[in-house]
All heavy atoms as an XYZ file, in Angstrom:
884
protein
N     -13.036     40.361      6.382
C     -11.715     39.988      5.913
C     -11.523     40.612      4.524
O     -12.390     40.505      3.663
C     -11.616     38.463      5.841
C     -10.302     37.982      5.312
S     -10.158     36.181      5.168
C     -10.487     35.630      6.796
N     -10.399     41.223      4.324
C     -10.137     41.838      3.028
C      -9.707     40.776      2.024
O      -9.369     39.646      2.389
C      -9.018     42.899      3.139
O      -7.793     42.226      3.436
C      -9.341     43.928      4.207
N      -9.731     41.156      0.779
C      -9.322     40.230     -0.286
C      -7.856     39.813     -0.098
O      -7.496     38.653     -0.261
C      -9.523     40.903     -1.639
C      -9.217     40.013     -2.809
C      -9.483     40.774     -4.119
N      -9.412     39.894     -5.239
C     -10.433     39.250     -5.759
N     -11.632     39.391     -5.241
N     -10.273     38.454     -6.793
N      -7.012     40.775      0.283
C      -5.591     40.495      0.505
C      -5.408     39.500      1.651
O      -4.612     38.572      1.558
C      -4.840     41.794      0.787
C      -3.388     41.594      1.110
N      -2.470     41.216      0.148
C      -2.716     41.674      2.277
C      -1.283     41.085      0.735
N      -1.409     41.357      2.025
N      -6.148     39.698      2.752
C      -6.048     38.782      3.897
C      -6.506     37.381      3.517
O      -5.885     36.385      3.914
C      -6.898     39.294      5.069
C      -6.335     40.538      5.719
C      -7.294     41.135      6.728
O      -8.519     40.902      6.621
O      -6.808     41.850      7.625
N      -7.573     37.293      2.741
C      -8.062     35.983      2.307
C      -7.035     35.286      1.423
O      -6.775     34.083      1.574
C      -9.379     36.139      1.560
N      -6.420     36.031      0.518
C      -5.400     35.458     -0.364
C      -4.204     34.986      0.445
O      -3.675     33.891      0.215
C      -4.942     36.502     -1.405
O      -6.092     36.954     -2.126
C      -3.941     35.916     -2.367
N      -3.780     35.786      1.408
C      -2.651     35.392      2.262
C      -2.973     34.117      3.051
O      -2.128     33.249      3.204
C      -2.292     36.527      3.225
C      -1.642     37.707      2.559
C      -0.317     37.348      1.922
O       0.490     36.670      2.565
O      -0.096     37.760      0.775
N      -4.183     34.017      3.536
C      -4.586     32.833      4.304
C      -4.547     31.586      3.419
O      -4.066     30.540      3.833
C      -5.980     33.020      4.880
C      -6.395     31.852      5.754
C      -7.684     32.098      6.442
N      -7.502     33.067      7.506
C      -8.446     33.391      8.377
N      -9.625     32.830      8.298
N      -8.200     34.267      9.316
N      -5.047     31.686      2.213
C      -5.037     30.545      1.288
C      -3.608     30.157      0.943
O      -3.256     28.973      0.947
C      -5.840     30.869      0.007
C      -5.601     29.823     -1.063
C      -7.324     30.972      0.339
N      -2.755     31.123      0.679
C      -1.368     30.837      0.305
C      -0.537     30.289      1.466
O       0.478     29.625      1.245
C      -0.687     32.075     -0.279
C      -1.193     32.435     -1.636
N      -1.088     31.607     -2.726
C      -1.837     33.537     -2.064
C      -1.636     32.180     -3.776
N      -2.108     33.353     -3.402
N      -0.970     30.543      2.695
C      -0.214     30.049      3.845
C      -0.513     28.580      4.150
O       0.175     27.963      4.951
C      -0.512     30.892      5.077
O      -1.830     30.647      5.535
N      -1.543     28.025      3.520
C      -1.921     26.635      3.788
C      -1.068     25.676      2.966
O      -0.579     26.009      1.901
C      -3.395     26.416      3.470
C      -4.305     27.199      4.373
C      -5.763     26.973      4.043
O      -6.100     26.148      3.214
N      -6.632     27.715      4.705
N      -0.940     24.451      3.499
C      -0.203     23.415      2.786
C      -1.023     22.916      1.600
O      -2.235     23.040      1.571
C       0.023     22.219      3.688
C       1.022     22.386      4.761
C       1.628     23.523      5.185
C       1.535     21.341      5.578
N       2.474     23.251      6.210
C       2.428     21.924      6.469
C       1.310     19.985      5.643
C       3.120     21.186      7.413
C       1.988     19.248      6.586
C       2.888     19.845      7.451
N      -0.330     22.289      0.682
C      -0.991     21.624     -0.434
C      -1.816     20.455      0.119
O      -1.368     19.723      0.999
C       0.075     21.116     -1.410
C      -0.526     20.402     -2.589
O      -1.657     20.732     -2.993
O       0.139     19.490     -3.118
N      -3.009     20.271     -0.387
C      -3.911     19.228      0.095
C      -3.282     17.844     -0.048
O      -3.417     16.987      0.827
C      -5.251     19.296     -0.675
C      -6.140     18.118     -0.343
C      -5.957     20.594     -0.367
N      -2.567     17.616     -1.137
C      -1.942     16.299     -1.333
C      -0.889     16.031     -0.268
O      -0.743     14.901      0.205
C      -1.329     16.210     -2.731
C      -2.380     16.202     -3.831
C      -1.713     16.355     -5.152
N      -1.043     17.655     -5.165
C      -1.088     18.508     -6.167
N      -1.737     18.196     -7.249
N      -0.466     19.654     -6.106
N      -0.162     17.060      0.129
C       0.847     16.912      1.173
C       0.188     16.626      2.524
O       0.662     15.786      3.291
C       1.713     18.168      1.254
C       2.932     18.111      2.154
C       3.868     16.999      1.713
C       3.652     19.441      2.128
N      -0.938     17.303      2.799
C      -1.671     17.033      4.032
C      -2.152     15.584      4.066
O      -2.044     14.910      5.089
C      -2.886     17.952      4.147
C      -2.572     19.385      4.443
C      -3.887     20.155      4.525
C      -3.680     21.628      4.655
N      -4.962     22.351      4.724
N      -2.694     15.109      2.954
C      -3.192     13.732      2.893
C      -2.050     12.742      3.046
O      -2.179     11.735      3.756
C      -3.923     13.504      1.566
N      -0.922     13.016      2.415
C       0.251     12.134      2.538
C       0.713     12.042      3.985
O       0.994     10.954      4.488
C       1.382     12.672      1.654
C       2.657     11.882      1.737
C       3.792     12.572      1.000
O       3.534     13.228     -0.018
O       4.941     12.464      1.471
N       0.743     13.168      4.645
C       1.173     13.189      6.050
C       0.186     12.420      6.921
O       0.567     11.667      7.811
C       1.292     14.624      6.524
C       1.807     14.737      7.929
C       2.010     16.169      8.308
N       2.556     16.241      9.653
C       2.964     17.341     10.226
N       2.915     18.466      9.568
N       3.435     17.331     11.440
N      -1.079     12.604      6.664
C      -2.117     11.908      7.436
C      -2.014     10.401      7.236
O      -2.051      9.633      8.201
C      -3.486     12.408      6.998
S      -4.845     11.601      7.830
N      -1.882      9.957      6.007
C      -1.834      8.520      5.720
C      -0.532      7.877      6.184
O      -0.470      6.659      6.341
C      -2.047      8.279      4.229
C      -3.443      8.639      3.727
C      -3.508      8.519      2.219
C      -4.500      7.797      4.402
N       0.494      8.675      6.423
C       1.768      8.129      6.910
C       1.692      7.719      8.366
O       2.566      7.020      8.868
C       2.880      9.157      6.713
N       0.643      8.139      9.053
C       0.477      7.788     10.474
C       0.004      6.348     10.558
O      -1.136      6.052     10.316
C      -0.548      8.700     11.123
C      -0.119     10.141     11.120
C      -1.169     10.967     11.730
N      -1.483     10.372     13.033
C      -2.223     10.961     13.934
N      -2.743     12.120     13.702
N      -2.465     10.374     15.081
N       0.909      5.471     10.908
C       0.570      4.050     10.971
C       0.920      3.473     12.320
O       1.829      3.910     12.987
C       1.304      3.268      9.893
C       0.843      3.598      8.508
C       1.431      2.654      7.515
C       1.032      3.083      6.142
N       0.030      2.285      5.549
N       0.156      2.485     12.695
C       0.430      1.723     13.900
C       0.421      0.272     13.450
O      -0.627     -0.290     13.176
C      -0.658      1.989     14.940
C      -0.418      1.287     16.243
C      -1.459      1.703     17.258
O      -1.322      2.796     17.824
O      -2.396      0.924     17.461
N       1.578     -0.328     13.311
C       1.647     -1.655     12.702
C       1.289     -1.498     11.240
O       1.860     -0.693     10.533
N       0.308     -2.238     10.798
C      -0.153     -2.120      9.410
C      -1.422     -1.283      9.303
O      -1.870     -0.980      8.226
C      -0.408     -3.520      8.829
C       0.861     -4.314      8.634
C       1.845     -3.613      7.711
O       1.436     -3.133      6.639
O       3.029     -3.536      8.072
N      -2.012     -0.950     10.444
C      -3.264     -0.193     10.456
C      -2.984      1.307     10.432
O      -2.251      1.826     11.262
C      -4.066     -0.551     11.711
C      -5.407      0.115     11.810
C      -6.400     -0.377     10.789
O      -6.252     -1.522     10.328
O      -7.306      0.386     10.446
N      -3.568      1.992      9.487
C      -3.400      3.445      9.393
C      -4.217      4.127     10.488
O      -5.350      3.758     10.746
C      -3.836      3.938      8.029
N      -3.618      5.100     11.164
C      -4.343      5.887     12.160
C      -4.886      7.159     11.548
O      -5.770      7.778     12.096
C      -3.428      6.230     13.337
C      -3.068      5.044     14.164
C      -2.371      5.432     15.447
N      -1.206      6.252     15.199
C      -0.884      7.326     15.912
N      -1.614      7.696     16.914
N       0.188      8.020     15.625
N      -4.346      7.560     10.434
C      -4.821      8.768      9.775
C      -5.848      8.412      8.718
O      -5.671      7.458      7.969
N      -6.925      9.153      8.659
C      -7.978      8.920      7.685
C      -8.191     10.188      6.874
O      -8.237     11.285      7.426
C      -9.277      8.520      8.392
C      -9.193      7.265      9.251
C     -10.447      7.120     10.092
C      -8.993      6.046      8.388
N      -8.335     10.024      5.562
C      -8.509     11.164      4.668
C      -9.875     11.050      4.003
O     -10.251      9.981      3.536
C      -7.415     11.188      3.580
C      -7.664     12.311      2.585
C      -6.054     11.330      4.220
N     -10.602     12.150      3.988
C     -11.880     12.216      3.277
C     -11.699     13.191      2.129
O     -11.456     14.378      2.346
C     -13.020     12.704      4.201
C     -13.211     11.736      5.362
C     -14.307     12.861      3.405
C     -14.220     12.201      6.381
N     -11.791     12.672      0.910
C     -11.669     13.539     -0.268
C     -13.035     14.158     -0.550
O     -14.040     13.471     -0.656
C     -11.177     12.747     -1.473
C      -9.778     12.295     -1.292
C      -9.349     11.057     -0.974
C      -8.605     13.103     -1.372
N      -7.988     11.025     -0.853
C      -7.501     12.272     -1.098
C      -8.374     14.446     -1.643
C      -6.193     12.744     -1.101
C      -7.070     14.906     -1.636
C      -5.997     14.058     -1.375
N     -13.054     15.456     -0.684
C     -14.296     16.192     -0.899
C     -14.294     16.779     -2.301
O     -14.374     17.984     -2.490
C     -14.430     17.293      0.159
C     -15.742     18.013      0.075
O     -16.672     17.561     -0.573
N     -15.825     19.163      0.717
N     -14.181     15.918     -3.298
C     -14.157     16.427     -4.664
C     -15.298     15.859     -5.505
O     -15.266     15.934     -6.724
C     -12.796     16.154     -5.323
C     -12.412     14.684     -5.261
O     -13.159     13.903     -4.659
O     -11.358     14.333     -5.808
N     -16.305     15.309     -4.856
C     -17.473     14.783     -5.559
C     -18.713     15.547     -5.139
O     -18.649     16.659     -4.621
N     -19.864     14.913     -5.345
C     -21.109     15.561     -4.943
C     -21.405     15.278     -3.460
O     -20.667     14.567     -2.792
C     -22.266     15.095     -5.826
C     -22.503     13.591     -5.743
O     -21.795     12.914     -4.969
O     -23.398     13.097     -6.452
N     -22.491     15.861     -2.961
C     -22.814     15.732     -1.539
C     -23.096     14.287     -1.141
O     -22.736     13.865     -0.042
C     -24.015     16.609     -1.188
C     -23.693     18.068     -1.112
C     -24.888     18.857     -0.652
C     -24.554     20.330     -0.590
N     -25.685     21.129     -0.118
N     -23.731     13.540     -2.002
C     -24.053     12.150     -1.675
C     -22.781     11.309     -1.559
O     -22.645     10.483     -0.651
C     -24.986     11.552     -2.740
C     -25.555     10.215     -2.354
C     -26.279     10.234     -1.015
O     -27.005     11.201     -0.721
O     -26.112      9.265     -0.248
N     -21.840     11.538     -2.436
C     -20.558     10.829     -2.369
C     -19.805     11.194     -1.083
O     -19.232     10.332     -0.414
C     -19.706     11.166     -3.593
C     -18.445     10.365     -3.699
C     -17.662     10.705     -4.958
O     -18.258     11.205     -5.924
O     -16.443     10.465     -4.946
N     -19.845     12.472     -0.725
C     -19.205     12.921      0.514
C     -19.886     12.275      1.725
O     -19.216     11.809      2.639
C     -19.254     14.444      0.622
C     -18.681     15.057      1.893
C     -17.203     14.705      2.052
C     -18.890     16.561      1.891
N     -21.214     12.209      1.700
C     -21.948     11.599      2.794
C     -21.546     10.130      2.965
O     -21.340      9.650      4.078
C     -23.450     11.718      2.509
C     -24.298     11.725      3.745
C     -25.762     12.029      3.455
N     -25.980     13.472      3.493
C     -26.415     14.199      2.463
N     -26.687     13.638      1.312
N     -26.583     15.488      2.589
N     -21.434      9.402      1.856
C     -21.005      7.995      1.903
C     -19.591      7.868      2.454
O     -19.308      7.011      3.290
C     -21.046      7.372      0.499
C     -22.360      6.784      0.117
C     -22.250      5.940     -1.135
N     -21.581      6.592     -2.238
C     -22.164      7.370     -3.143
N     -23.459      7.609     -3.072
N     -21.480      7.906     -4.123
N     -18.704      8.728      1.985
C     -17.300      8.697      2.428
C     -17.188      8.977      3.925
O     -16.453      8.291      4.636
C     -16.492      9.725      1.631
C     -15.019      9.656      1.827
C     -14.367      8.500      1.119
O     -14.974      7.940      0.190
O     -13.238      8.147      1.511
N     -17.922      9.968      4.409
C     -17.914     10.285      5.840
C     -18.460      9.103      6.634
O     -17.931      8.740      7.688
C     -18.709     11.577      6.137
C     -18.934     11.759      7.630
C     -17.992     12.785      5.561
N     -19.514      8.464      6.128
C     -20.079      7.293      6.799
C     -19.068      6.165      6.918
O     -18.951      5.528      7.976
N     -18.311      5.904      5.847
C     -17.292      4.851      5.882
C     -16.190      5.171      6.889
O     -15.749      4.302      7.646
C     -16.679      4.661      4.491
C     -17.591      4.049      3.432
C     -16.933      4.121      2.055
C     -17.928      2.619      3.800
N     -15.749      6.410      6.894
C     -14.686      6.811      7.820
C     -15.181      6.738      9.265
O     -14.464      6.249     10.148
C     -14.164      8.227      7.473
C     -13.303      8.777      8.591
C     -13.380      8.189      6.174
N     -16.402      7.189      9.513
C     -16.939      7.129     10.877
C     -17.090      5.684     11.343
O     -16.889      5.383     12.516
C     -18.279      7.868     10.968
C     -18.127      9.367     10.873
S     -16.927     10.054     12.038
C     -17.630      9.601     13.595
N     -17.423      4.779     10.434
C     -17.508      3.358     10.790
C     -16.133      2.828     11.199
O     -16.016      2.085     12.176
C     -18.066      2.553      9.609
C     -18.364      1.131      9.951
C     -19.365      0.993     11.093
O     -20.314      1.800     11.171
O     -19.181      0.078     11.925
N     -15.089      3.237     10.480
C     -13.726      2.833     10.859
C     -13.363      3.380     12.234
O     -12.761      2.687     13.050
C     -12.710      3.332      9.827
C     -12.736      2.591      8.534
C     -11.695      3.157      7.575
C     -11.789      2.505      6.220
N     -10.833      3.066      5.270
N     -13.731      4.624     12.495
C     -13.433      5.241     13.789
C     -14.167      4.496     14.901
O     -13.592      4.197     15.947
C     -13.814      6.746     13.793
C     -13.757      7.334     15.189
C     -12.910      7.523     12.847
N     -15.430      4.174     14.675
C     -16.205      3.450     15.691
C     -15.624      2.071     15.972
O     -15.652      1.602     17.106
C     -17.658      3.327     15.247
C     -18.427      4.610     15.376
C     -19.902      4.409     15.058
N     -20.523      5.696     14.885
C     -20.851      6.223     13.708
N     -20.652      5.543     12.588
N     -21.393      7.409     13.636
N     -15.110      1.402     14.937
C     -14.526      0.068     15.135
C     -13.249      0.134     15.955
O     -12.944     -0.779     16.708
C     -14.219     -0.586     13.784
C     -15.403     -1.241     13.148
C     -14.980     -2.184     12.037
N     -13.969     -1.657     11.157
C     -14.203     -1.134      9.948
N     -15.429     -1.071      9.486
N     -13.220     -0.680      9.208
N     -12.479      1.195     15.809
C     -11.196      1.279     16.507
C     -11.312      1.919     17.890
O     -10.361      1.846     18.659
C     -10.163      2.080     15.681
O     -10.672      3.393     15.450
C      -9.885      1.399     14.358
N     -12.426      2.550     18.190
C     -12.599      3.199     19.492
C     -13.978      2.836     20.046
O     -14.979      3.445     19.676
C     -12.486      4.718     19.341
O     -12.638      5.340     20.591
N     -14.028      1.846     20.934
C     -15.332      1.417     21.460
C     -16.025      2.507     22.270
O     -15.370      3.366     22.867
C     -14.983      0.218     22.344
C     -13.536      0.326     22.625
C     -12.920      1.124     21.524
N     -17.331      2.467     22.275
C     -18.131      3.487     22.956
C     -17.844      3.541     24.460
O     -17.838      4.607     25.066
C     -19.614      3.244     22.714
C     -20.486      4.352     23.252
C     -21.905      4.239     22.800
N     -22.080      4.430     21.379
C     -22.192      5.608     20.766
N     -22.109      6.708     21.465
N     -22.374      5.681     19.473
N     -17.574      2.387     25.065
C     -17.317      2.376     26.508
C     -16.102      3.217     26.861
O     -16.040      3.832     27.919
C     -17.167      0.947     27.055
C     -16.021      0.179     26.503
C     -16.054     -0.694     25.462
C     -14.667      0.203     26.960
N     -14.806     -1.212     25.224
C     -13.942     -0.673     26.133
C     -13.998      0.876     27.970
C     -12.567     -0.884     26.302
C     -12.638      0.663     28.134
C     -11.947     -0.207     27.309
N     -15.115      3.266     25.952
C     -13.904      4.051     26.223
C     -14.241      5.538     26.307
O     -13.714      6.260     27.153
C     -12.851      3.778     25.156
C     -11.615      4.592     25.351
C     -11.146      5.568     24.537
C     -10.702      4.536     26.458
N      -9.994      6.122     25.055
C      -9.698      5.494     26.229
C     -10.636      3.769     27.608
C      -8.655      5.714     27.109
C      -9.584      3.987     28.481
C      -8.610      4.936     28.226
N     -15.143      6.002     25.464
C     -15.575      7.405     25.522
C     -16.216      7.718     26.866
O     -15.958      8.770     27.460
C     -16.578      7.698     24.408
O     -16.002      7.460     23.157
N     -17.038      6.802     27.361
C     -17.688      6.996     28.655
C     -16.674      6.995     29.795
O     -16.791      7.794     30.732
C     -18.766      5.948     28.881
C     -19.998      6.264     28.107
C     -20.448      5.638     26.981
C     -20.924      7.311     28.371
N     -21.595      6.231     26.528
C     -21.916      7.272     27.375
C     -21.019      8.290     29.359
C     -22.978      8.156     27.332
C     -22.082      9.175     29.317
C     -23.050      9.100     28.311
N     -15.701      6.104     29.722
C     -14.673      6.077     30.772
C     -13.923      7.410     30.804
O     -13.722      7.992     31.867
C     -13.681      4.905     30.566
C     -12.469      5.043     31.462
C     -14.373      3.577     30.813
N     -13.529      7.896     29.633
C     -12.801      9.171     29.565
C     -13.651     10.337     30.067
O     -13.140     11.267     30.697
C     -12.342      9.441     28.140
S     -11.021      8.354     27.596
N     -14.955     10.272     29.811
C     -15.850     11.337     30.237
C     -16.118     11.282     31.744
O     -16.094     12.317     32.430
C     -17.172     11.239     29.476
C     -18.223     12.297     29.799
C     -17.730     13.666     29.353
C     -19.526     11.956     29.121
N     -16.343     10.097     32.259
C     -16.738      9.957     33.662
C     -15.570      9.924     34.642
O     -15.754     10.164     35.837
C     -17.602      8.704     33.834
C     -18.926      8.735     33.068
C     -19.635      7.400     33.172
C     -19.802      9.869     33.558
N     -14.373      9.606     34.148
C     -13.177      9.569     35.004
C     -12.157     10.536     34.383
O     -11.301     10.129     33.595
C     -12.612      8.137     35.110
C     -11.466      8.094     36.099
C     -13.691      7.144     35.484
N     -12.271     11.821     34.711
C     -11.428     12.838     34.068
C      -9.928     12.546     34.060
O      -9.273     12.812     33.044
C     -11.756     14.116     34.832
C     -13.141     13.895     35.323
C     -13.227     12.426     35.641
N      -9.340     11.975     35.122
C      -7.902     11.693     35.043
C      -7.554     10.702     33.914
O      -6.515     10.826     33.276
C      -7.559     11.105     36.414
C      -8.597     11.653     37.329
C      -9.844     11.748     36.500
N      -8.454      9.755     33.665
C      -8.228      8.805     32.564
C      -8.297      9.544     31.231
O      -7.469      9.344     30.343
C      -9.240      7.643     32.606
C      -9.129      6.777     31.357
C      -9.046      6.813     33.857
N      -9.296     10.415     31.085
C      -9.418     11.206     29.854
C      -8.214     12.097     29.638
O      -7.698     12.217     28.519
N      -7.727     12.721     30.716
C      -6.546     13.581     30.620
C      -5.313     12.766     30.224
O      -4.529     13.188     29.375
C      -6.305     14.299     31.947
C      -5.103     15.187     31.925
C      -5.142     16.407     31.280
C      -3.923     14.787     32.524
C      -4.023     17.226     31.237
C      -2.794     15.590     32.489
C      -2.846     16.813     31.847
N      -5.156     11.587     30.835
C      -4.007     10.732     30.502
C      -4.081     10.279     29.052
O      -3.067     10.285     28.333
C      -3.954      9.528     31.443
N      -5.277      9.907     28.598
C      -5.435      9.464     27.204
C      -5.136     10.611     26.238
O      -4.464     10.414     25.217
C      -6.848      8.932     26.983
N      -5.625     11.796     26.552
C      -5.363     12.955     25.687
C      -3.875     13.303     25.673
O      -3.312     13.620     24.618
C      -6.179     14.155     26.171
N      -3.229     13.209     26.825
C      -1.783     13.491     26.898
C      -0.995     12.485     26.073
O      -0.070     12.848     25.346
C      -1.308     13.456     28.352
O      -1.967     14.432     29.092
N      -1.360     11.214     26.195
C      -0.679     10.166     25.430
C      -0.861     10.398     23.932
O       0.076     10.266     23.151
C      -1.188      8.788     25.833
C      -0.633      7.698     24.998
C      -1.323      6.860     24.172
C       0.748      7.313     24.872
N      -0.470      5.989     23.554
C       0.813      6.246     23.969
C       1.922      7.784     25.442
C       2.002      5.642     23.609
C       3.119      7.170     25.084
C       3.146      6.119     24.185
N      -2.070     10.777     23.515
C      -2.323     11.033     22.104
C      -1.508     12.227     21.608
O      -0.987     12.208     20.493
C      -3.813     11.276     21.860
C      -4.177     11.334     20.407
C      -3.841     10.047     19.681
O      -4.199      8.968     20.117
N      -3.143     10.154     18.576
N      -1.373     13.243     22.441
C      -0.557     14.403     22.078
C       0.895     13.999     21.852
O       1.520     14.399     20.865
C      -0.651     15.475     23.154
C       0.189     16.732     22.936
C      -0.288     17.473     21.698
C       0.137     17.627     24.153
N       1.431     13.169     22.748
C       2.813     12.692     22.602
C       2.952     11.887     21.320
O       3.910     12.071     20.551
C       3.238     11.861     23.837
C       4.540     11.131     23.587
C       3.349     12.761     25.056
N       2.002     10.984     21.050
C       2.048     10.180     19.826
C       2.010     11.067     18.586
O       2.724     10.818     17.606
C       0.888      9.191     19.792
C       1.055      8.053     20.767
C      -0.126      7.145     20.770
N      -0.214      6.403     19.519
C      -1.192      5.568     19.233
N      -2.176      5.381     20.089
N      -1.203      4.921     18.090
N       1.151     12.095     18.612
C       1.065     13.009     17.469
C       2.383     13.742     17.244
O       2.817     13.910     16.094
C      -0.067     14.015     17.668
C      -1.430     13.392     17.523
O      -1.579     12.291     16.996
N      -2.443     14.083     18.005
N       3.011     14.188     18.326
C       4.304     14.868     18.191
C       5.368     13.926     17.622
O       6.136     14.314     16.734
C       4.755     15.426     19.533
C       4.026     16.666     20.017
C       4.406     16.982     21.461
C       4.320     17.844     19.114
N       5.416     12.698     18.128
C       6.385     11.723     17.623
C       6.133     11.405     16.151
O       7.074     11.319     15.355
C       6.351     10.441     18.468
C       6.832     10.593     19.907
C       6.584      9.303     20.685
C       8.290     11.001     19.966
N       4.864     11.250     15.782
C       4.519     11.014     14.376
C       4.952     12.182     13.501
O       5.480     12.005     12.406
C       3.014     10.802     14.204
C       2.552      9.435     14.643
O       3.408      8.543     14.833
O       1.327      9.251     14.792
N       4.720     13.388     14.000
C       5.079     14.581     13.242
C       6.587     14.668     13.030
O       7.059     14.941     11.919
C       4.579     15.824     13.978
O       4.937     16.989     13.286
N       7.344     14.410     14.087
C       8.805     14.456     13.964
C       9.309     13.372     13.018
O      10.199     13.610     12.209
C       9.463     14.317     15.330
C       9.233     15.496     16.220
C       8.916     16.776     15.840
C       9.289     15.508     17.644
N       8.766     17.575     16.940
C       8.995     16.835     18.066
C       9.551     14.545     18.602
C       8.967     17.196     19.392
C       9.522     14.915     19.937
C       9.232     16.222     20.322
N       8.741     12.180     13.106
C       9.156     11.085     12.229
C       8.847     11.426     10.771
O       9.661     11.191      9.876
C       8.469      9.785     12.630
N       7.672     12.015     10.515
C       7.298     12.369      9.160
C       8.243     13.443      8.609
O       8.693     13.342      7.466
C       5.860     12.874      9.135
C       5.373     13.155      7.755
C       4.916     12.257      6.847
C       5.320     14.431      7.116
N       4.567     12.887      5.697
C       4.808     14.226      5.819
C       5.651     15.709      7.520
C       4.620     15.268      4.931
C       5.461     16.748      6.626
C       4.953     16.517      5.346
N       8.560     14.432      9.436
C       9.479     15.493      8.989
C      10.862     14.921      8.689
O      11.505     15.319      7.717
C       9.575     16.589     10.051
C       8.342     17.444     10.127
C       8.444     18.461     11.248
C       7.157     19.250     11.370
N       7.172     20.175     12.502
N      11.292     13.984      9.528
C      12.593     13.341      9.296
C      12.600     12.569      7.976
O      13.543     12.652      7.200
C      12.922     12.389     10.452
C      14.298     12.587     11.019
C      14.612     11.697     12.204
N      13.659     11.928     13.295
C      12.890     10.997     13.838
N      12.951      9.761     13.446
N      12.052     11.284     14.807
N      11.514     11.816      7.717
C      11.419     11.063      6.459
C      11.427     11.990      5.256
O      12.076     11.722      4.252
C      10.141     10.205      6.441
C      10.262      8.920      7.211
C       9.139      7.953      6.878
N       7.813      8.507      7.071
C       7.115      8.468      8.200
N       7.629      7.889      9.257
N       5.914      8.984      8.262
N      10.668     13.087      5.340
C      10.634     14.051      4.226
C      12.016     14.657      3.986
O      12.440     14.835      2.856
C       9.633     15.174      4.524
C       8.211     14.750      4.556
C       7.652     14.471      3.218
N       7.617     15.696      2.448
C       7.242     15.773      1.187
N       6.855     14.715      0.563
N       7.267     16.909      0.549
N      12.713     14.954      5.077
C      14.051     15.532      4.960
C      15.003     14.545      4.286
O      15.795     14.919      3.425
C      14.565     15.904      6.352
C      15.723     16.844      6.378
C      16.008     17.257      7.813
C      17.063     18.308      7.867
N      17.351     18.730      9.235
N      14.890     13.267      4.678
C      15.756     12.239      4.070
C      15.427     12.062      2.587
O      16.319     11.873      1.778
C      15.582     10.912      4.806
C      16.067     10.935      6.245
S      17.842     11.271      6.368
C      18.478      9.719      5.812
N      14.140     12.115      2.248
C      13.738     12.003      0.845
C      14.311     13.146      0.017
O      14.781     12.955     -1.098
C      12.222     11.982      0.710
C      11.599     10.690      1.194
C      10.071     10.778      1.224
O       9.510     11.782      0.740
O       9.467      9.845      1.746
N      14.254     14.352      0.558
C      14.796     15.507     -0.150
C      16.312     15.415     -0.284
O      16.877     15.854     -1.270
C      14.421     16.805      0.567
C      12.975     17.189      0.384
C      12.676     18.503      1.057
C      11.230     18.889      0.860
N      10.926     20.171      1.492
N      16.969     14.852      0.725
C      18.425     14.720      0.701
C      18.857     13.743     -0.394
O      19.947     13.875     -0.946
C      18.943     14.247      2.047
N      18.017     12.772     -0.724
C      18.348     11.783     -1.756
C      18.302     12.383     -3.148
O      18.902     11.879     -4.067
C      17.382     10.600     -1.699
C      17.584      9.752     -0.479
C      16.592      8.605     -0.461
C      16.723      7.797      0.812
N      15.722      6.721      0.868
N      17.535     13.493     -3.316
C      17.433     14.118     -4.632
C      18.673     14.787     -4.974
O      19.501     15.083     -5.330
C      16.276     15.122     -4.650
C      14.898     14.536     -4.382
C      13.874     15.657     -4.353
C      14.521     13.574     -5.494
């Protein structure tokens, strides 16, 4: 990769704060579905942060569900399709909110 290509790739990415804001805006009731891991400390701090996030993921998605999705492919496909639809709806809602916020300025 050339220096120019690398620079273009970096400039094409969103601001990290905007990515985190979008992720944390994903809510279901009062429970956030989006989780952010900040990687601005040392390796031990990152390891702890990843451990905490993985514990949250394990609490919200029981192990048996993973086995059901793996062993019964139509269930896994339906679950993945439903998640895709939810992600699209979340994305559209977030874009709408951002647009309304900008319109207020």
